[in-house]
C-alpha positions as CSV (number, residue, x, y, z in Angstrom):
1,M,-43.7,351.8,51.5
2,N,-45.3,354.0,49.1
3,A,-40.6,354.3,48.1
4,I,-41.1,350.9,46.4
5,N,-41.8,351.0,42.8
6,N,-45.9,350.5,42.3
7,F,-46.0,349.4,45.9
8,N,-50.0,349.0,46.2
9,K,-51.4,348.2,49.8
10,I,-54.3,346.3,49.2
11,T,-55.5,345.1,52.2
12,D,-53.8,345.4,55.5
13,L,-52.1,342.1,55.0
14,L,-51.5,342.1,52.2
15,S,-49.5,344.7,49.1
16,C,-48.2,344.0,45.1
17,S,-45.4,346.4,44.6
18,G,-41.9,346.2,42.0
19,Q,-38.5,344.8,43.2
20,P,-37.9,346.0,46.7
21,T,-34.5,347.0,48.2
22,A,-33.1,345.7,51.0
23,D,-33.3,348.7,53.6
24,Q,-36.7,348.3,52.0
25,L,-37.1,344.6,52.7
26,K,-36.2,345.8,56.5
27,Q,-38.5,349.0,56.4
28,L,-41.2,345.4,55.4
29,A,-40.5,344.0,58.9
30,A,-40.5,346.7,60.7
31,D,-43.8,347.1,59.2
32,N,-44.9,343.8,60.4
33,Y,-45.0,341.8,57.2
34,Q,-44.3,338.3,57.9
35,V,-44.1,336.6,54.2
36,V,-42.3,337.8,50.9
37,V,-43.1,336.7,47.9
38,N,-40.9,337.0,44.9
39,L,-42.2,336.4,41.0
40,G,-39.0,337.7,39.2
41,M,-36.3,336.0,38.2
42,S,-33.3,335.6,41.4
43,D,-30.5,337.0,38.0
44,G,-33.0,339.6,36.6
45,K,-31.9,343.4,36.1
46,Y,-33.8,344.7,39.2
47,A,-33.0,341.5,41.9
48,L,-31.4,341.9,44.5
49,P,-27.9,339.3,45.0
50,D,-29.6,336.8,47.3
51,E,-33.1,338.3,48.5
52,A,-33.4,334.9,49.9
53,A,-31.0,335.9,52.4
54,S,-31.7,339.6,53.2
55,V,-35.9,338.6,54.1
56,K,-34.9,335.7,56.6
57,S,-32.1,338.6,58.6
58,A,-35.3,340.5,58.4
59,N,-37.2,337.6,60.5
60,M,-39.2,337.5,57.6
61,D,-40.5,334.0,55.4
62,Y,-39.3,334.1,51.9
63,Y,-41.1,332.0,49.0
64,H,-39.9,332.2,45.5
65,I,-42.0,331.5,42.4
66,P,-40.0,332.2,39.4
67,V,-42.1,333.3,36.6
68,V,-40.8,334.1,33.3
69,F,-42.3,337.4,31.8
70,D,-42.4,336.4,28.5
71,D,-44.3,333.1,29.7
72,P,-46.5,332.7,32.9
73,Q,-47.5,328.5,33.7
74,L,-50.4,327.9,35.0
75,T,-48.5,325.7,37.3
76,E,-47.1,328.8,38.7
77,L,-50.4,330.7,39.3
78,G,-51.8,326.9,41.1
79,N,-48.5,327.3,43.3
80,F,-49.0,330.9,44.0
81,I,-52.8,330.3,45.2
82,N,-52.3,327.4,47.1
83,F,-49.4,329.2,48.6
84,M,-51.5,332.2,49.7
85,K,-54.2,330.0,50.9
86,S,-51.8,328.7,53.0
87,Q,-50.7,332.1,54.5
88,R,-53.6,334.1,54.3
89,D,-53.6,335.2,57.9
90,K,-50.1,336.7,57.1
91,K,-49.2,339.9,56.3
92,I,-47.9,339.9,52.9
93,L,-46.1,341.6,50.2
94,V,-46.0,339.6,47.0
95,H,-43.2,341.6,44.5
96,C,-41.6,341.4,41.1
97,A,-39.5,343.4,39.0
98,V,-42.1,346.7,38.7
99,N,-45.3,345.1,39.4
100,Y,-46.2,343.7,36.6
101,R,-46.5,339.5,37.4
102,A,-47.4,340.5,41.1
103,S,-49.9,342.8,40.3
104,S,-51.6,340.3,38.0
105,F,-50.8,337.2,39.8
106,T,-52.5,338.9,42.7
107,G,-55.5,340.1,41.3
108,L,-55.7,336.4,40.0
109,Y,-55.5,335.3,43.7
110,L,-58.8,337.7,44.7
111,F,-60.4,336.3,41.9
112,A,-59.9,332.9,43.1
113,A,-60.6,333.9,46.7
114,G,-64.1,335.9,45.6
115,Q,-62.8,338.9,47.1
116,L,-62.9,340.3,43.1
117,D,-65.0,339.3,40.7
118,E,-63.8,339.2,36.6
119,Q,-64.4,342.5,36.0
120,Q,-63.2,343.8,39.2
121,M,-60.1,341.6,39.0
122,Q,-59.1,343.2,35.3
123,L,-59.4,346.2,36.4
124,F,-57.0,345.9,39.8
125,I,-54.3,344.4,37.2
126,E,-55.3,347.6,34.7
127,D,-54.6,350.1,37.4
128,V,-50.9,348.6,37.4
129,W,-50.3,347.8,34.1
130,Q,-51.5,347.3,30.7
131,P,-51.3,343.6,29.8
132,D,-49.7,342.8,26.5
133,A,-51.3,339.5,24.1
134,V,-49.3,337.1,26.6
135,W,-50.3,338.3,30.0
136,Q,-53.8,339.2,28.7
137,Q,-54.2,335.1,27.1
138,F,-52.6,334.0,30.3
139,I,-55.3,335.9,32.6
140,D,-58.4,334.4,30.1
141,D,-56.4,331.2,30.5
142,S,-56.5,331.4,34.3
143,I,-59.8,332.4,34.5
144,A,-61.1,329.4,32.8
145,Y,-58.2,327.5,35.3
146,I,-59.7,329.0,38.3
147,K,-63.5,328.2,37.1
148,N,-62.4,324.9,36.2
149,Q,-60.5,323.4,39.2
150,N,-62.3,325.1,41.6
151,V,-59.0,326.7,43.7
C-alpha cells in the first residue's frame, strides 16, 4: 500500500493517506479494507471522477466529508469522530488529497478516543506535515472542543 501517496498504517484497522487511484482502491479491497473516508473535495485537483462509485464497486463503504482546506470546521470534525466511533471494528482508510486533512482529523480522532495524548497527537500530525496557521488554530480549537464535548 506504500504506493499510495503519504500512506500511513496506524493500526491493523486504521490507515490514512493521500488520494488513492482507482486501482489502489481495488488493492485496498483486496487487503480487506471495508471503509473509505474521503475528507477531500470531490472536484479537487487530485479527486477521482466518481470515487463513491469506485469504492462501492470494490465492495467497500464510502463516507465523504468535504473539508475545505483553508476553512476546516469543528462540525466536520464532530461528524468525523462520530462516524469513526460507529465504524471502530472495521478496517478503514481515511484520505484526502495529500494526507494533510486526513492526518489531522485522524490524529484528533485518536486523541478524542484516548489513544494519543496532546503531544503524541501533535507529533502524529507533524510526522506527515507542518500545519500552517489556519490548521494549527483548528487543531488547538479542536482540542478544546473535544475536551468540552467529551466526544
